[in-house]
C-alpha positions as CSV (number, residue, x, y, z in Angstrom):
1,M,45.8,123.1,106.4
2,K,46.5,126.7,106.3
3,G,46.3,128.3,102.8
4,S,43.5,125.9,101.6
5,L,40.4,126.7,99.5
6,R,37.3,124.9,100.5
7,L,35.6,123.3,97.5
8,G,32.5,121.7,99.6
9,R,31.5,118.7,101.6
10,I,31.3,114.9,101.1
11,A,29.8,112.5,103.5
12,G,30.0,115.7,105.9
13,I,33.7,116.0,105.2
14,E,35.2,119.4,104.0
15,I,37.2,119.0,100.9
16,G,39.8,121.8,100.0
17,I,42.8,122.2,97.9
18,H,46.1,123.7,99.1
19,Y,47.6,126.4,97.0
20,T,50.6,124.0,96.4
21,W,47.9,121.8,94.6
22,L,48.1,124.3,91.7
23,L,51.6,123.9,91.3
24,A,51.5,120.2,91.0
25,L,48.6,120.4,88.6
26,V,50.8,122.8,86.3
27,L,53.6,120.4,86.6
28,I,51.7,117.2,85.9
29,T,49.9,118.7,83.0
30,W,53.0,120.0,81.4
31,S,54.8,116.6,81.9
32,L,51.7,114.9,80.1
33,A,51.3,117.5,77.1
34,E,54.9,118.1,76.5
35,G,56.4,114.5,77.3
36,F,54.0,111.7,77.5
37,F,51.2,112.2,75.3
38,P,53.6,113.2,72.2
39,Q,55.5,110.2,72.7
40,A,52.5,108.0,73.4
41,S,50.2,109.2,70.9
42,P,52.0,111.0,68.1
43,G,50.1,112.9,65.4
44,Y,48.0,115.1,67.5
45,N,48.4,119.0,67.8
46,R,49.8,120.6,70.8
47,G,46.5,122.1,71.9
48,T,45.0,118.6,71.9
49,Y,48.0,117.2,74.2
50,W,47.4,120.3,76.8
51,I,43.5,119.6,77.0
52,V,43.8,116.0,77.4
53,G,46.8,116.6,79.8
54,I,44.7,118.9,82.0
55,V,41.7,116.2,82.0
56,A,44.3,113.5,83.1
57,A,45.7,115.6,85.5
58,L,42.3,116.4,87.2
59,F,41.2,112.5,87.2
60,L,44.7,111.7,88.7
61,F,43.6,114.2,91.6
62,L,40.1,112.7,91.7
63,S,42.0,109.3,92.4
64,V,43.9,110.8,95.2
65,L,40.7,112.2,96.7
66,L,39.0,108.8,96.3
67,H,42.0,107.3,98.0
68,E,41.8,109.8,101.0
69,L,38.1,109.5,101.2
70,A,38.4,105.7,101.8
71,H,40.6,106.4,104.8
72,S,38.3,108.9,106.0
73,L,35.1,106.9,105.8
74,V,36.6,103.9,107.3
75,A,37.7,106.4,110.1
76,Q,34.2,107.4,110.6
77,A,32.8,103.9,110.6
78,R,34.9,103.4,113.4
79,G,33.8,106.4,115.1
80,I,36.6,108.7,114.5
81,S,35.5,112.2,113.3
82,V,37.2,113.4,110.2
83,R,37.2,117.3,109.7
84,S,38.6,117.6,106.4
85,I,40.4,116.3,103.4
86,T,43.2,118.6,101.7
87,L,44.8,117.8,98.3
88,F,48.4,119.6,98.2
89,I,51.4,119.2,96.0
90,F,52.4,115.6,97.4
91,G,48.9,114.1,97.2
92,G,46.3,114.2,100.0
93,V,46.0,114.3,103.8
94,S,43.0,113.6,105.9
95,N,42.6,115.6,109.1
96,L,41.3,113.3,111.8
97,A,40.1,114.7,115.0
98,E,41.9,112.1,116.9
99,E,44.1,108.9,116.1
100,A,42.9,105.2,116.3
101,E,42.9,104.0,119.7
102,K,43.2,100.2,118.7
103,P,45.8,98.5,116.2
104,S,43.0,96.8,114.4
105,V,41.4,100.2,113.6
106,E,44.6,101.7,112.2
107,F,45.1,98.8,110.3
108,A,41.6,99.0,108.6
109,M,42.1,102.7,108.1
110,A,45.5,102.3,106.6
111,V,45.0,99.3,104.2
112,V,42.1,100.5,102.5
113,G,43.9,103.3,100.7
114,P,46.1,101.3,98.6
115,V,43.2,98.8,98.1
116,T,41.4,101.7,96.6
117,S,44.0,102.7,94.4
118,L,44.4,99.2,93.3
119,V,40.9,98.8,92.4
120,L,41.0,102.2,90.5
121,A,43.8,100.9,88.7
122,L,41.9,97.9,87.7
123,V,38.9,99.9,86.6
124,F,40.9,102.1,84.4
125,W,42.8,99.1,83.0
126,I,39.4,97.5,82.2
127,I,38.2,100.8,80.3
128,F,41.6,100.6,78.6
129,Q,41.0,97.2,77.7
130,A,37.6,98.2,76.1
131,V,39.4,100.9,74.0
132,Q,42.3,98.8,72.9
133,P,41.2,95.1,73.5
134,S,44.7,94.0,71.6
135,S,47.0,95.0,74.4
136,S,48.3,92.6,77.0
137,L,48.7,92.7,80.7
138,A,52.5,92.4,80.3
139,S,52.2,95.6,78.1
140,F,50.9,97.4,81.0
141,F,54.3,98.3,82.4
142,H,56.0,98.9,78.9
143,F,54.3,101.1,76.3
144,G,57.3,101.5,74.1
145,G,56.3,98.9,71.6
146,W,52.5,99.4,71.3
147,L,51.2,102.5,72.8
148,P,52.5,104.9,70.0
149,Q,49.9,103.3,67.6
150,K,47.0,104.0,70.0
151,N,44.7,106.9,70.3
152,I,45.1,109.7,72.9
153,A,42.1,108.6,74.9
154,A,43.6,105.1,75.1
155,A,46.9,106.9,76.2
156,S,45.0,108.9,79.0
157,V,43.3,105.8,80.3
158,Y,46.6,103.8,80.4
159,Y,48.4,106.6,82.2
160,L,45.5,106.7,84.8
161,A,45.6,102.9,85.2
162,L,49.5,103.0,85.7
163,I,49.7,105.9,88.0
164,N,47.0,104.6,90.4
165,A,49.1,101.0,90.6
166,L,52.0,103.1,91.2
167,L,50.1,105.2,93.7
168,A,49.2,101.7,95.6
169,A,52.7,100.5,95.4
170,F,54.3,103.7,96.8
171,N,51.9,104.0,99.6
172,I,52.3,100.4,100.7
173,L,55.8,100.9,101.4
174,P,56.4,100.1,105.1
175,G,57.7,103.5,106.1
176,F,55.6,105.6,108.4
177,P,53.5,107.8,107.8
178,L,52.8,106.3,104.3
179,D,49.9,103.6,104.5
180,G,52.3,100.6,104.6
181,G,54.1,102.2,107.6
182,R,50.8,102.5,109.5
183,V,50.1,99.1,108.6
184,L,53.6,98.1,110.1
185,R,52.8,100.3,113.2
186,S,49.6,98.6,113.7
187,I,51.0,95.2,113.7
188,L,54.0,95.9,115.9
189,W,51.5,97.8,118.1
190,G,49.3,94.9,118.3
191,T,51.9,92.4,119.1
192,S,53.9,94.5,121.5
193,G,51.2,96.6,123.1
194,N,53.6,99.6,122.7
195,L,52.4,102.3,120.7
196,T,55.5,104.6,121.3
197,R,58.0,101.9,120.3
198,A,55.9,100.8,117.2
199,T,55.8,104.5,116.2
200,N,59.4,104.8,116.7
201,I,60.3,101.7,114.6
202,A,57.9,102.4,111.8
203,A,59.1,106.1,111.7
204,T,62.7,105.0,111.6
205,V,61.8,102.9,108.6
206,G,60.1,105.8,107.1
207,R,63.2,108.1,107.4
208,L,65.3,105.4,105.9
209,F,62.9,105.5,102.6
210,G,63.0,109.2,102.9
211,W,66.9,109.2,102.8
212,G,66.6,106.7,100.0
213,F,64.3,108.9,97.6
214,I,66.5,112.0,98.3
215,A,69.6,109.7,97.4
216,W,67.9,108.4,94.3
217,G,66.7,112.0,93.4
218,M,70.2,113.4,93.6
219,F,71.5,110.6,91.5
220,L,69.1,111.3,88.6
221,V,69.9,114.9,88.8
222,L,73.7,114.6,88.9
223,F,74.4,111.4,86.7
224,A,71.1,111.2,84.6
225,G,70.4,114.7,83.9
226,D,66.8,114.3,84.7
227,W,66.5,117.5,86.8
228,L,62.6,117.8,87.1
229,G,62.3,113.8,88.2
230,G,65.1,114.1,90.3
231,L,64.2,117.0,92.1
232,W,60.9,115.8,92.5
233,I,61.7,112.5,93.9
234,A,64.1,114.2,96.4
235,F,61.6,116.4,97.7
236,I,59.0,113.4,98.2
237,G,61.9,111.9,100.3
238,W,62.6,115.1,102.1
239,F,58.7,115.3,102.9
240,L,58.6,111.7,104.0
241,S,61.6,112.0,106.2
242,N,60.3,115.1,108.1
243,A,56.8,113.6,108.2
244,A,58.3,110.5,109.9
245,D,60.2,112.4,112.3
246,A,57.2,114.7,113.1
247,S,55.0,111.8,113.7
248,R,57.5,110.0,116.2
249,Q,57.7,113.4,118.0
250,E,54.0,113.7,118.2
251,V,53.6,110.4,119.7
252,T,56.5,110.9,122.2
253,L,55.0,114.2,123.4
254,K,51.6,112.7,123.7
255,E,53.1,109.8,125.9
256,H,54.8,112.5,128.1
257,L,51.7,114.5,128.7
258,T,49.7,111.3,129.6
259,G,48.9,111.4,133.3
260,T,49.3,115.4,133.5
261,R,46.1,117.1,134.4
262,V,45.2,120.5,133.4
263,K,45.1,121.9,137.0
264,D,48.9,121.0,137.4
265,I,50.1,123.5,135.1
266,M,47.2,126.0,134.5
267,Y,47.6,129.6,135.6
268,V,45.6,130.3,138.6
269,G,47.2,133.7,139.8
270,Q,44.7,135.9,137.6
271,E,41.3,137.2,138.4
272,S,38.5,137.5,135.8
273,I,37.2,141.0,134.9
274,N,33.5,142.4,134.4
275,P,32.3,143.3,131.2
276,K,32.5,147.0,131.8
277,T,36.3,147.0,132.7
278,T,38.2,149.1,130.3
279,V,40.4,148.2,127.7
280,A,43.2,150.4,129.2
281,D,42.8,148.6,132.6
282,V,43.3,145.4,131.0
283,V,46.1,146.3,128.8
284,Y,48.1,148.3,131.6
285,G,46.9,146.1,134.6
286,I,47.0,142.7,133.1
287,F,48.7,142.4,129.7
288,Q,51.5,144.6,130.7
289,Q,52.2,144.0,134.6
290,R,51.3,140.3,134.6
291,F,52.8,139.4,131.2
292,R,49.4,137.5,130.1
293,R,47.8,137.6,126.7
294,A,44.4,136.9,127.7
295,V,41.8,137.4,130.7
296,P,38.3,135.9,131.2
297,V,35.3,138.1,131.2
298,C,32.7,137.1,133.8
299,Q,29.2,138.2,134.8
300,D,27.6,136.7,138.0
301,N,30.7,134.4,138.2
302,R,29.9,133.0,134.8
303,P,32.2,133.5,131.9
304,V,30.5,135.4,129.2
305,G,33.7,136.2,127.1
306,I,37.6,136.5,126.9
307,V,39.7,139.4,125.9
308,T,43.0,138.7,124.4
309,I,45.9,140.8,122.7
310,T,44.4,140.0,119.3
311,D,41.1,141.5,120.4
312,V,42.9,144.8,121.7
313,K,44.8,145.2,118.4
314,G,41.7,146.4,116.4
315,L,40.9,149.1,118.6
316,P,43.1,152.5,118.4
317,Q,44.8,153.1,121.5
318,E,43.3,156.7,122.1
319,K,39.9,154.7,122.6
320,W,41.3,152.3,125.1
321,A,40.1,154.4,128.3
322,Q,36.7,154.9,127.2
323,T,36.0,151.4,125.6
324,P,34.7,148.7,127.8
325,V,35.9,145.1,127.2
326,E,32.3,144.0,126.4
327,Q,32.8,145.8,123.3
328,I,35.8,144.0,121.9
329,M,35.7,140.6,123.7
330,T,35.3,137.2,122.1
331,R,31.8,135.9,122.9
332,E,31.4,132.9,121.0
333,P,32.6,130.1,120.7
334,L,34.4,129.8,124.2
335,Y,36.2,126.8,124.5
336,S,37.0,125.2,127.9
337,V,38.4,122.4,129.8
338,S,38.1,121.1,133.5
339,P,40.8,121.2,136.1
340,E,40.9,117.3,136.1
341,D,41.2,116.8,132.4
342,D,44.0,115.1,130.9
343,L,46.5,117.6,129.3
344,N,46.5,115.6,126.1
345,S,42.7,116.4,125.6
346,A,43.5,120.1,126.5
347,M,46.3,120.3,123.7
348,K,44.1,118.5,121.3
349,L,41.2,121.1,121.9
350,I,43.9,124.0,121.5
351,A,45.3,122.4,118.1
352,Q,42.2,121.6,116.7
353,H,40.6,125.2,116.9
354,D,44.1,127.0,116.5
355,L,43.8,128.9,119.9
356,N,46.2,130.4,122.0
357,Q,44.4,129.6,125.4
358,V,41.2,128.1,126.7
359,L,39.3,128.6,129.8
360,V,39.5,126.4,132.6
361,L,36.0,125.9,134.2
362,S,34.8,124.0,137.4
363,Q,31.0,123.6,137.9
364,G,30.4,126.4,135.2
365,Q,32.8,128.8,137.1
366,C,36.0,130.1,135.7
367,V,39.0,129.0,137.7
368,G,42.0,129.8,135.4
369,L,43.4,130.0,131.9
370,L,45.4,127.3,130.1
371,S,47.5,128.6,127.3
372,R,50.0,127.3,124.7
373,A,52.8,129.1,126.6
374,D,52.0,127.4,129.9
375,I,52.2,123.8,127.9
376,I,55.5,124.8,126.1
377,R,56.8,126.1,129.5
378,Y,56.0,122.6,131.3
379,L,57.5,120.6,128.6
380,Q,60.6,122.8,128.6
381,L,61.0,122.6,132.4
382,S,60.4,118.7,132.4
383,Q,62.9,118.3,129.5
384,E,65.5,120.4,131.4
385,L,65.1,118.6,134.6
386,R,64.4,115.2,133.0
387,M,61.3,114.8,135.2
388,K,58.7,112.3,134.3
389,S,54.9,113.2,133.2
390,G,52.6,114.2,135.8
391,F,54.7,116.5,138.1
392,K,53.2,119.8,139.1
393,V,54.4,123.1,138.2
394,K,54.0,125.4,141.1
395,Q,52.5,128.8,140.3
396,P,54.2,131.9,141.7
């Protein structure tokens, strides 16, 4: 996720926080320090409420991190690479290198998250019982009659137990892409054998839940006067609805690209250049005349680099005629695909490394380039002509 600060690694997985996490931290701390703790544990000074509020908010995000780690560790155990986990304003997200290939794998990956949150809720409840042994299980969801007499440490542990239980309950809702929605999709996928149909159903349920949260949030704002809570719930609904729709489109796109090979759409009307070619020749002879944004650089028919418009931007125009491309070209890493590769794998490589194009190599020699623009052009043409996957786009 762009705009993230990396904190370190756990089990080989990069952990980061998005800048929106800071906003969530402030809002949660403020709601605890100014609302929950003064009501739950009166008698403390304001500074104490804010200090405990910050600590409780950090433990909440630690709980979210453990929830996401559970997903990621199960994915790794099933052979799926996990690149990173990012905490952001709506919780956390695991960045998987690929989706599950079997319904049983997706089921295991999805269900472990809510289970982890329930276990955390139980752990915090046990700690709360140790601090306040007189409380009952029934009082867990209603603190009005007993919690105001308890100390602030008990209140904070109670909060963490309750919030983890609510986190598990929310995530188990059967709306994609929530954990419950992924469980639903895995069941539908396993029974029907059709991933696209299962995704469409689960995503539709997810959008319905999203619209429901938006309606609920607007009701709280307009009729209950709860601006902060109402807007927060409405934004969660908006995020859920958009995420469900995006997931449905992603699976539809993957299905459409299945059966299409790189060689069917790659650009082959471009020769490579040698490292001594000047930047001016590339700009005026290739970028300007052929409307391309990149060109491979080869030595003895082997690729040694690639020159893109981005590489040229850092060089003043008056130096173009005297500068060989070997001084500005991108040398490593050089990502490539084969002409026989499925277009899905090529698109995954482009998205994974945030590339604009990749080399197309056959037996180590460059035979063309595949760019984001080529894929978009293919999709636009196939949609306009309503053609099935696998048709070839002829190069001019």
